[in-house]
N, CA, C and O atoms as a GROMACS GRO file, in nm:
protein
  480
    1UNK      N    1  18.071 -17.148  -6.863
    1UNK     CA    2  18.168 -17.090  -6.764
    1UNK      C    3  18.310 -17.086  -6.822
    1UNK      O    4  18.391 -17.178  -6.828
    2UNK      N    5  18.318 -16.995  -6.853
    2UNK     CA    6  18.450 -16.966  -6.934
    2UNK      C    7  18.621 -16.976  -6.872
    2UNK      O    8  18.672 -16.877  -6.820
    3UNK      N    9  18.686 -17.090  -6.884
    3UNK     CA   10  18.811 -17.106  -6.789
    3UNK      C   11  18.902 -16.958  -6.849
    3UNK      O   12  18.905 -16.910  -6.962
    4UNK      N   13  18.964 -16.916  -6.728
    4UNK     CA   14  19.077 -16.823  -6.767
    4UNK      C   15  19.194 -16.885  -6.779
    4UNK      O   16  19.229 -16.992  -6.730
    5UNK      N   17  19.289 -16.764  -6.892
    5UNK     CA   18  19.401 -16.869  -6.920
    5UNK      C   19  19.491 -16.758  -6.839
    5UNK      O   20  19.475 -16.636  -6.838
    6UNK      N   21  19.600 -16.846  -6.765
    6UNK     CA   22  19.709 -16.769  -6.665
    6UNK      C   23  19.761 -16.731  -6.786
    6UNK      O   24  19.744 -16.775  -6.900
    7UNK      N   25  19.853 -16.610  -6.723
    7UNK     CA   26  19.941 -16.506  -6.722
    7UNK      C   27  20.082 -16.609  -6.839
    7UNK      O   28  20.147 -16.581  -6.940
    8UNK      N   29  20.069 -16.731  -6.746
    8UNK     CA   30  20.253 -16.801  -6.805
    8UNK      C   31  20.192 -16.880  -6.962
    8UNK      O   32  20.254 -16.915  -7.062
    9UNK      N   33  20.079 -16.887  -6.934
    9UNK     CA   34  20.018 -16.998  -7.081
    9UNK      C   35  19.978 -16.918  -7.206
    9UNK      O   36  19.983 -16.951  -7.324
   10UNK      N   37  19.932 -16.792  -7.141
   10UNK     CA   38  19.951 -16.692  -7.254
   10UNK      C   39  20.123 -16.660  -7.327
   10UNK      O   40  20.154 -16.647  -7.446
   11UNK      N   41  20.198 -16.656  -7.221
   11UNK     CA   42  20.329 -16.652  -7.312
   11UNK      C   43  20.355 -16.761  -7.383
   11UNK      O   44  20.378 -16.746  -7.503
   12UNK      N   45  20.356 -16.839  -7.350
   12UNK     CA   46  20.391 -16.979  -7.417
   12UNK      C   47  20.334 -16.989  -7.547
   12UNK      O   48  20.404 -17.012  -7.646
   13UNK      N   49  20.174 -16.968  -7.555
   13UNK     CA   50  20.105 -16.933  -7.669
   13UNK      C   51  20.168 -16.841  -7.763
   13UNK      O   52  20.217 -16.871  -7.871
   14UNK      N   53  20.164 -16.762  -7.727
   14UNK     CA   54  20.229 -16.564  -7.786
   14UNK      C   55  20.368 -16.669  -7.814
   14UNK      O   56  20.382 -16.708  -7.930
   15UNK      N   57  20.472 -16.715  -7.707
   15UNK     CA   58  20.571 -16.768  -7.799
   15UNK      C   59  20.571 -16.880  -7.942
   15UNK      O   60  20.601 -16.881  -8.061
   16UNK      N   61  20.525 -16.954  -7.852
   16UNK     CA   62  20.494 -17.102  -7.960
   16UNK      C   63  20.444 -17.037  -8.153
   16UNK      O   64  20.487 -17.080  -8.260
   17UNK      N   65  20.362 -16.948  -8.131
   17UNK     CA   66  20.289 -16.848  -8.214
   17UNK      C   67  20.351 -16.796  -8.295
   17UNK      O   68  20.341 -16.810  -8.417
   18UNK      N   69  20.465 -16.693  -8.200
   18UNK     CA   70  20.591 -16.619  -8.279
   18UNK      C   71  20.704 -16.695  -8.365
   18UNK      O   72  20.772 -16.664  -8.462
   19UNK      N   73  20.690 -16.828  -8.271
   19UNK     CA   74  20.853 -16.884  -8.312
   19UNK      C   75  20.794 -16.934  -8.472
   19UNK      O   76  20.852 -16.902  -8.576
   20UNK      N   77  20.662 -17.023  -8.471
   20UNK     CA   78  20.596 -17.111  -8.575
   20UNK      C   79  20.598 -17.025  -8.714
   20UNK      O   80  20.640 -17.061  -8.824
   21UNK      N   81  20.542 -16.900  -8.676
   21UNK     CA   82  20.528 -16.796  -8.790
   21UNK      C   83  20.633 -16.764  -8.840
   21UNK      O   84  20.642 -16.801  -8.958
   22UNK      N   85  20.748 -16.693  -8.788
   22UNK     CA   86  20.904 -16.640  -8.805
   22UNK      C   87  20.932 -16.780  -8.835
   22UNK      O   88  20.872 -16.777  -8.942
   23UNK      N   89  20.970 -16.890  -8.829
   23UNK     CA   90  21.071 -16.994  -8.848
   23UNK      C   91  20.979 -17.059  -8.994
   23UNK      O   92  21.082 -17.078  -9.060
   24UNK      N   93  20.917 -17.085  -9.047
   24UNK     CA   94  20.855 -17.149  -9.136
   24UNK      C   95  20.941 -17.258  -9.170
   24UNK      O   96  21.023 -17.270  -9.261
   25UNK      N   97  20.902 -17.348  -9.066
   25UNK     CA   98  20.941 -17.493  -9.144
   25UNK      C   99  20.905 -17.588  -9.191
   25UNK      O  100  20.783 -17.594  -9.205
   26UNK      N  101  20.958 -17.667  -9.222
   26UNK     CA  102  20.884 -17.763  -9.387
   26UNK      C  103  20.870 -17.856  -9.326
   26UNK      O  104  20.932 -17.877  -9.222
   27UNK      N  105  20.760 -17.955  -9.389
   27UNK     CA  106  20.748 -18.070  -9.312
   27UNK      C  107  20.798 -18.217  -9.402
   27UNK      O  108  20.803 -18.336  -9.373
   28UNK      N  109  20.837 -18.121  -9.549
   28UNK     CA  110  20.884 -18.241  -9.591
   28UNK      C  111  20.988 -18.313  -9.500
   28UNK      O  112  21.046 -18.275  -9.399
   29UNK      N  113  20.993 -18.454  -9.583
   29UNK     CA  114  21.085 -18.544  -9.518
   29UNK      C  115  21.122 -18.605  -9.352
   29UNK      O  116  21.190 -18.693  -9.298
   30UNK      N  117  21.000 -18.463  -9.304
   30UNK     CA  118  21.031 -18.534  -9.107
   30UNK      C  119  20.934 -18.643  -9.104
   30UNK      O  120  20.835 -18.644  -9.178
   31UNK      N  121  20.961 -18.731  -9.025
   31UNK     CA  122  20.898 -18.893  -8.980
   31UNK      C  123  20.842 -18.896  -8.824
   31UNK      O  124  20.895 -18.834  -8.731
   32UNK      N  125  20.747 -18.964  -8.816
   32UNK     CA  126  20.685 -18.986  -8.664
   32UNK      C  127  20.771 -18.995  -8.615
   32UNK      O  128  20.799 -18.904  -8.537
   33UNK      N  129  20.875 -19.122  -8.632
   33UNK     CA  130  20.984 -19.146  -8.504
   33UNK      C  131  21.066 -19.029  -8.463
   33UNK      O  132  21.096 -18.991  -8.350
   34UNK      N  133  21.091 -18.986  -8.566
   34UNK     CA  134  21.181 -18.837  -8.541
   34UNK      C  135  21.199 -18.801  -8.456
   34UNK      O  136  21.296 -18.792  -8.380
   35UNK      N  137  21.018 -18.754  -8.462
   35UNK     CA  138  20.969 -18.627  -8.361
   35UNK      C  139  20.934 -18.713  -8.221
   35UNK      O  140  20.943 -18.659  -8.111
   36UNK      N  141  20.905 -18.812  -8.232
   36UNK     CA  142  20.861 -18.918  -8.102
   36UNK      C  143  20.977 -18.922  -8.040
   36UNK      O  144  20.986 -18.852  -7.939
   37UNK      N  145  21.101 -19.004  -8.084
   37UNK     CA  146  21.209 -18.981  -8.013
   37UNK      C  147  21.255 -18.898  -7.941
   37UNK      O  148  21.277 -18.913  -7.821
   38UNK      N  149  21.283 -18.761  -8.029
   38UNK     CA  150  21.292 -18.638  -7.945
   38UNK      C  151  21.192 -18.598  -7.844
   38UNK      O  152  21.211 -18.537  -7.739
   39UNK      N  153  21.106 -18.632  -7.884
   39UNK     CA  154  21.018 -18.556  -7.750
   39UNK      C  155  21.013 -18.701  -7.671
   39UNK      O  156  20.921 -18.687  -7.590
   40UNK      N  157  21.048 -18.788  -7.661
   40UNK     CA  158  21.040 -18.880  -7.579
   40UNK      C  159  21.239 -18.856  -7.507
   40UNK      O  160  21.283 -18.908  -7.404
   41UNK      N  161  21.281 -18.805  -7.562
   41UNK     CA  162  21.425 -18.822  -7.535
   41UNK      C  163  21.427 -18.652  -7.445
   41UNK      O  164  21.544 -18.615  -7.439
   42UNK      N  165  21.364 -18.584  -7.402
   42UNK     CA  166  21.336 -18.459  -7.385
   42UNK      C  167  21.214 -18.479  -7.260
   42UNK      O  168  21.199 -18.405  -7.163
   43UNK      N  169  21.160 -18.563  -7.283
   43UNK     CA  170  21.118 -18.582  -7.143
   43UNK      C  171  20.947 -18.546  -7.120
   43UNK      O  172  20.880 -18.532  -7.018
   44UNK      N  173  20.905 -18.538  -7.309
   44UNK     CA  174  20.778 -18.442  -7.292
   44UNK      C  175  20.679 -18.585  -7.337
   44UNK      O  176  20.708 -18.664  -7.427
   45UNK      N  177  20.562 -18.590  -7.250
   45UNK     CA  178  20.437 -18.636  -7.291
   45UNK      C  179  20.435 -18.624  -7.435
   45UNK      O  180  20.492 -18.525  -7.481
   46UNK      N  181  20.378 -18.706  -7.517
   46UNK     CA  182  20.374 -18.720  -7.655
   46UNK      C  183  20.267 -18.830  -7.689
   46UNK      O  184  20.240 -18.934  -7.628
   47UNK      N  185  20.207 -18.769  -7.826
   47UNK     CA  186  20.123 -18.920  -7.861
   47UNK      C  187  20.150 -18.897  -8.034
   47UNK      O  188  20.191 -18.796  -8.092
   48UNK      N  189  20.121 -19.001  -8.076
   48UNK     CA  190  20.167 -19.071  -8.200
   48UNK      C  191  20.037 -19.138  -8.254
   48UNK      O  192  19.947 -19.181  -8.181
   49UNK      N  193  20.037 -19.144  -8.391
   49UNK     CA  194  19.928 -19.282  -8.427
   49UNK      C  195  19.961 -19.388  -8.429
   49UNK      O  196  19.910 -19.467  -8.509
   50UNK      N  197  20.079 -19.434  -8.324
   50UNK     CA  198  20.088 -19.534  -8.269
   50UNK      C  199  20.028 -19.550  -8.168
   50UNK      O  200  19.944 -19.640  -8.177
   51UNK      N  201  20.034 -19.506  -8.082
   51UNK     CA  202  20.011 -19.418  -7.944
   51UNK      C  203  19.837 -19.452  -7.931
   51UNK      O  204  19.753 -19.403  -8.006
   52UNK      N  205  19.807 -19.547  -7.814
   52UNK     CA  206  19.711 -19.582  -7.787
   52UNK      C  207  19.580 -19.473  -7.759
   52UNK      O  208  19.460 -19.500  -7.756
   53UNK      N  209  19.645 -19.344  -7.741
   53UNK     CA  210  19.557 -19.237  -7.709
   53UNK      C  211  19.509 -19.114  -7.815
   53UNK      O  212  19.455 -19.010  -7.778
   54UNK      N  213  19.549 -19.159  -7.996
   54UNK     CA  214  19.624 -19.090  -8.081
   54UNK      C  215  19.450 -19.096  -8.114
   54UNK      O  216  19.429 -18.994  -8.179
   55UNK      N  217  19.364 -19.147  -8.103
   55UNK     CA  218  19.256 -19.133  -8.187
   55UNK      C  219  19.146 -18.989  -8.079
   55UNK      O  220  19.063 -18.924  -8.142
   56UNK      N  221  19.171 -18.957  -7.894
   56UNK     CA  222  19.184 -18.884  -7.890
   56UNK      C  223  19.176 -18.776  -7.848
   56UNK      O  224  19.080 -18.704  -7.819
   57UNK      N  225  19.357 -18.756  -7.842
   57UNK     CA  226  19.446 -18.642  -7.852
   57UNK      C  227  19.381 -18.582  -8.032
   57UNK      O  228  19.372 -18.460  -8.050
   58UNK      N  229  19.355 -18.649  -8.111
   58UNK     CA  230  19.346 -18.558  -8.186
   58UNK      C  231  19.229 -18.571  -8.269
   58UNK      O  232  19.208 -18.582  -8.390
   59UNK      N  233  19.158 -18.566  -8.159
   59UNK     CA  234  19.006 -18.547  -8.198
   59UNK      C  235  18.954 -18.389  -8.226
   59UNK      O  236  18.970 -18.301  -8.142
   60UNK      N  237  18.893 -18.367  -8.354
   60UNK     CA  238  18.882 -18.210  -8.377
   60UNK      C  239  18.730 -18.134  -8.329
   60UNK      O  240  18.623 -18.170  -8.380
   61UNK      N  241  18.738 -18.046  -8.244
   61UNK     CA  242  18.568 -17.987  -8.221
   61UNK      C  243  18.503 -18.004  -8.347
   61UNK      O  244  18.396 -18.062  -8.336
   62UNK      N  245  18.530 -17.975  -8.447
   62UNK     CA  246  18.475 -17.967  -8.557
   62UNK      C  247  18.502 -18.071  -8.675
   62UNK      O  248  18.617 -18.074  -8.718
   63UNK      N  249  18.397 -18.168  -8.738
   63UNK     CA  250  18.469 -18.319  -8.754
   63UNK      C  251  18.442 -18.292  -8.905
   63UNK      O  252  18.458 -18.386  -8.983
   64UNK      N  253  18.393 -18.142  -8.963
   64UNK     CA  254  18.407 -18.146  -9.124
   64UNK      C  255  18.542 -18.107  -9.136
   64UNK      O  256  18.568 -18.069  -9.251
   65UNK      N  257  18.654 -18.104  -9.042
   65UNK     CA  258  18.759 -17.981  -9.089
   65UNK      C  259  18.880 -18.123  -9.029
   65UNK      O  260  18.842 -18.147  -8.915
   66UNK      N  261  18.971 -18.193  -9.054
   66UNK     CA  262  19.033 -18.247  -8.963
   66UNK      C  263  19.172 -18.297  -9.002
   66UNK      O  264  19.204 -18.412  -9.033
   67UNK      N  265  19.268 -18.158  -8.992
   67UNK     CA  266  19.386 -18.197  -9.016
   67UNK      C  267  19.494 -18.319  -8.944
   67UNK      O  268  19.530 -18.297  -8.829
   68UNK      N  269  19.524 -18.398  -8.988
   68UNK     CA  270  19.626 -18.509  -8.919
   68UNK      C  271  19.759 -18.478  -8.899
   68UNK      O  272  19.839 -18.455  -8.990
   69UNK      N  273  19.786 -18.475  -8.764
   69UNK     CA  274  19.901 -18.381  -8.703
   69UNK      C  275  20.005 -18.541  -8.726
   69UNK      O  276  19.956 -18.653  -8.735
   70UNK      N  277  20.151 -18.510  -8.732
   70UNK     CA  278  20.261 -18.582  -8.685
   70UNK      C  279  20.278 -18.628  -8.589
   70UNK      O  280  20.335 -18.737  -8.582
   71UNK      N  281  20.217 -18.537  -8.434
   71UNK     CA  282  20.245 -18.566  -8.332
   71UNK      C  283  20.179 -18.476  -8.262
   71UNK      O  284  20.151 -18.374  -8.324
   72UNK      N  285  20.140 -18.485  -8.128
   72UNK     CA  286  20.068 -18.434  -8.016
   72UNK      C  287  20.171 -18.398  -7.871
   72UNK      O  288  20.155 -18.469  -7.772
   73UNK      N  289  20.251 -18.311  -7.867
   73UNK     CA  290  20.268 -18.313  -7.751
   73UNK      C  291  20.254 -18.236  -7.627
   73UNK      O  292  20.254 -18.114  -7.631
   74UNK      N  293  20.243 -18.295  -7.527
   74UNK     CA  294  20.212 -18.170  -7.414
   74UNK      C  295  20.280 -18.154  -7.250
   74UNK      O  296  20.272 -18.202  -7.137
   75UNK      N  297  20.370 -18.024  -7.347
   75UNK     CA  298  20.491 -17.984  -7.231
   75UNK      C  299  20.411 -17.936  -7.083
   75UNK      O  300  20.294 -17.898  -7.070
   76UNK      N  301  20.479 -17.946  -7.016
   76UNK     CA  302  20.413 -17.922  -6.895
   76UNK      C  303  20.520 -17.763  -6.820
   76UNK      O  304  20.495 -17.704  -6.715
   77UNK      N  305  20.607 -17.738  -6.894
   77UNK     CA  306  20.696 -17.610  -6.866
   77UNK      C  307  20.759 -17.519  -6.973
   77UNK      O  308  20.766 -17.540  -7.094
   78UNK      N  309  20.802 -17.417  -6.905
   78UNK     CA  310  20.826 -17.321  -7.035
   78UNK      C  311  20.969 -17.413  -7.103
   78UNK      O  312  20.984 -17.397  -7.224
   79UNK      N  313  21.024 -17.464  -7.064
   79UNK     CA  314  21.184 -17.525  -7.072
   79UNK      C  315  21.098 -17.647  -7.190
   79UNK      O  316  21.133 -17.637  -7.308
   80UNK      N  317  20.975 -17.772  -7.152
   80UNK     CA  318  20.945 -17.890  -7.206
   80UNK      C  319  20.892 -17.788  -7.328
   80UNK      O  320  20.882 -17.862  -7.426
   81UNK      N  321  20.852 -17.647  -7.370
   81UNK     CA  322  20.767 -17.609  -7.500
   81UNK      C  323  20.869 -17.588  -7.560
   81UNK      O  324  20.868 -17.619  -7.679
   82UNK      N  325  20.962 -17.543  -7.518
   82UNK     CA  326  21.141 -17.512  -7.585
   82UNK      C  327  21.157 -17.609  -7.650
   82UNK      O  328  21.137 -17.601  -7.771
   83UNK      N  329  21.204 -17.748  -7.585
   83UNK     CA  330  21.242 -17.824  -7.631
   83UNK      C  331  21.181 -17.954  -7.752
   83UNK      O  332  21.221 -18.031  -7.838
   84UNK      N  333  21.044 -17.904  -7.675
   84UNK     CA  334  20.922 -17.990  -7.829
   84UNK      C  335  20.968 -17.876  -7.946
   84UNK      O  336  21.033 -17.910  -8.045
   85UNK      N  337  20.915 -17.695  -7.916
   85UNK     CA  338  21.000 -17.628  -8.049
   85UNK      C  339  21.130 -17.728  -8.085
   85UNK      O  340  21.108 -17.780  -8.194
   86UNK      N  341  21.231 -17.762  -8.040
   86UNK     CA  342  21.385 -17.792  -8.130
   86UNK      C  343  21.311 -17.900  -8.216
   86UNK      O  344  21.274 -17.913  -8.332
   87UNK      N  345  21.308 -17.951  -8.132
   87UNK     CA  346  21.234 -18.105  -8.189
   87UNK      C  347  21.180 -18.075  -8.317
   87UNK      O  348  21.239 -18.106  -8.421
   88UNK      N  349  21.036 -17.998  -8.314
   88UNK     CA  350  20.983 -17.988  -8.481
   88UNK      C  351  21.105 -17.931  -8.578
   88UNK      O  352  21.140 -17.979  -8.686
   89UNK      N  353  21.175 -17.787  -8.494
   89UNK     CA  354  21.263 -17.744  -8.593
   89UNK      C  355  21.386 -17.857  -8.675
   89UNK      O  356  21.402 -17.857  -8.797
   90UNK      N  357  21.452 -17.934  -8.596
   90UNK     CA  358  21.561 -18.054  -8.624
   90UNK      C  359  21.421 -18.141  -8.697
   90UNK      O  360  21.460 -18.195  -8.800
   91UNK      N  361  21.326 -18.158  -8.681
   91UNK     CA  362  21.277 -18.266  -8.796
   91UNK      C  363  21.162 -18.212  -8.885
   91UNK      O  364  21.081 -18.274  -8.953
   92UNK      N  365  21.179 -18.067  -8.865
   92UNK     CA  366  21.169 -18.017  -9.036
   92UNK      C  367  21.008 -17.990  -8.994
   92UNK      O  368  20.924 -17.962  -9.080
   93UNK      N  369  20.986 -17.997  -8.896
   93UNK     CA  370  20.766 -17.985  -8.859
   93UNK      C  371  20.746 -17.846  -8.863
   93UNK      O  372  20.837 -17.770  -8.828
   94UNK      N  373  20.637 -17.806  -8.901
   94UNK     CA  374  20.579 -17.672  -8.846
   94UNK      C  375  20.503 -17.738  -8.732
   94UNK      O  376  20.479 -17.854  -8.698
   95UNK      N  377  20.471 -17.601  -8.683
   95UNK     CA  378  20.429 -17.569  -8.480
   95UNK      C  379  20.300 -17.498  -8.512
   95UNK      O  380  20.284 -17.396  -8.579
   96UNK      N  381  20.166 -17.614  -8.417
   96UNK     CA  382  20.088 -17.521  -8.410
   96UNK      C  383  20.046 -17.544  -8.250
   96UNK      O  384  20.092 -17.644  -8.194
   97UNK      N  385  19.954 -17.446  -8.172
   97UNK     CA  386  19.922 -17.517  -8.065
   97UNK      C  387  19.800 -17.532  -7.991
   97UNK      O  388  19.746 -17.422  -8.002
   98UNK      N  389  19.740 -17.592  -7.936
   98UNK     CA  390  19.633 -17.610  -7.922
   98UNK      C  391  19.570 -17.578  -7.771
   98UNK      O  392  19.571 -17.673  -7.692
   99UNK      N  393  19.542 -17.513  -7.749
   99UNK     CA  394  19.472 -17.461  -7.620
   99UNK      C  395  19.308 -17.502  -7.634
   99UNK      O  396  19.267 -17.483  -7.749
  100UNK      N  397  19.224 -17.545  -7.557
  100UNK     CA  398  19.082 -17.571  -7.515
  100UNK      C  399  19.013 -17.615  -7.661
  100UNK      O  400  18.894 -17.591  -7.677
  101UNK      N  401  19.065 -17.659  -7.733
  101UNK     CA  402  19.002 -17.758  -7.852
  101UNK      C  403  18.872 -17.671  -7.889
  101UNK      O  404  18.774 -17.739  -7.857
  102UNK      N  405  18.833 -17.557  -7.939
  102UNK     CA  406  18.721 -17.486  -7.946
  102UNK      C  407  18.730 -17.454  -8.084
  102UNK      O  408  18.618 -17.454  -8.135
  103UNK      N  409  18.831 -17.423  -8.175
  103UNK     CA  410  18.849 -17.369  -8.332
  103UNK      C  411  18.776 -17.447  -8.423
  103UNK      O  412  18.806 -17.559  -8.466
  104UNK      N  413  18.643 -17.353  -8.457
  104UNK     CA  414  18.534 -17.425  -8.524
  104UNK      C  415  18.628 -17.460  -8.680
  104UNK      O  416  18.590 -17.536  -8.768
  105UNK      N  417  18.757 -17.380  -8.680
  105UNK     CA  418  18.782 -17.453  -8.800
  105UNK      C  419  18.948 -17.555  -8.794
  105UNK      O  420  19.037 -17.595  -8.869
  106UNK      N  421  18.912 -17.556  -8.670
  106UNK     CA  422  19.053 -17.726  -8.598
  106UNK      C  423  19.165 -17.644  -8.664
  106UNK      O  424  19.224 -17.686  -8.764
  107UNK      N  425  19.198 -17.504  -8.594
  107UNK     CA  426  19.344 -17.466  -8.637
  107UNK      C  427  19.436 -17.509  -8.524
  107UNK      O  428  19.557 -17.486  -8.511
  108UNK      N  429  19.376 -17.559  -8.467
  108UNK     CA  430  19.497 -17.601  -8.301
  108UNK      C  431  19.528 -17.723  -8.379
  108UNK      O  432  19.599 -17.799  -8.313
  109UNK      N  433  19.501 -17.762  -8.488
  109UNK     CA  434  19.547 -17.952  -8.551
  109UNK      C  435  19.649 -17.891  -8.594
  109UNK      O  436  19.744 -17.932  -8.527
  110UNK      N  437  19.704 -17.771  -8.710
  110UNK     CA  438  19.739 -17.730  -8.803
  110UNK      C  439  19.657 -17.713  -8.956
  110UNK      O  440  19.579 -17.792  -9.010
  111UNK      N  441  19.704 -17.587  -9.001
  111UNK     CA  442  19.621 -17.617  -9.145
  111UNK      C  443  19.599 -17.687  -9.249
  111UNK      O  444  19.510 -17.696  -9.333
  112UNK      N  445  19.779 -17.771  -9.210
  112UNK     CA  446  19.830 -17.853  -9.340
  112UNK      C  447  19.842 -18.010  -9.241
  112UNK      O  448  19.864 -18.014  -9.120
  113UNK      N  449  19.830 -18.076  -9.292
  113UNK     CA  450  19.915 -18.238  -9.202
  113UNK      C  451  20.034 -18.227  -9.166
  113UNK      O  452  20.106 -18.126  -9.161
  114UNK      N  453  20.058 -18.347  -9.138
  114UNK     CA  454  20.214 -18.312  -9.060
  114UNK      C  455  20.235 -18.234  -8.932
  114UNK      O  456  20.330 -18.267  -8.861
  115UNK      N  457  20.178 -18.160  -8.906
  115UNK     CA  458  20.238 -18.075  -8.795
  115UNK      C  459  20.274 -18.111  -8.641
  115UNK      O  460  20.226 -18.212  -8.590
  116UNK      N  461  20.353 -18.029  -8.573
  116UNK     CA  462  20.394 -18.134  -8.433
  116UNK      C  463  20.259 -18.021  -8.371
  116UNK      O  464  20.261 -17.905  -8.411
  117UNK      N  465  20.170 -18.057  -8.294
  117UNK     CA  466  20.065 -17.961  -8.198
  117UNK      C  467  20.103 -18.005  -8.062
  117UNK      O  468  20.121 -18.109  -7.999
  118UNK      N  469  20.111 -17.828  -8.042
  118UNK     CA  470  20.165 -17.860  -7.889
  118UNK      C  471  20.070 -17.784  -7.761
  118UNK      O  472  20.052 -17.664  -7.739
  119UNK      N  473  20.020 -17.900  -7.691
  119UNK     CA  474  19.887 -17.924  -7.686
  119UNK      C  475  19.875 -17.818  -7.531
  119UNK      O  476  19.976 -17.863  -7.478
  120UNK      N  477  19.839 -17.748  -7.462
  120UNK     CA  478  19.889 -17.666  -7.390
  120UNK      C  479  19.747 -17.651  -7.260
  120UNK      O  480  19.759 -17.574  -7.164
   0.00000   0.00000   0.00000
């Protein structure tokens, strides 16, 4: 059974992909404390390497490919997605979206280590 993706989810995924592709966020100098603090201030549920759920939140479907993100954000609204993107930009992080966690090459966790994963 394949779950359907709502129109709002498609819009959010497209928005995140477009912004990430055009922005070219840099990963140098970003710290998990910066992104975690920003996400917390914005009221966005998140997971960091120090979070008890980190292993589950970053478990890739394909265990052969396992990029390590800086943080995982779980926004609930379009406004929270926008705030998470601003946090990533301020921290100098690349952004990727995760939906379904079924990419064979684990692309939802970013191509390289250090991305902010926006889990939809």
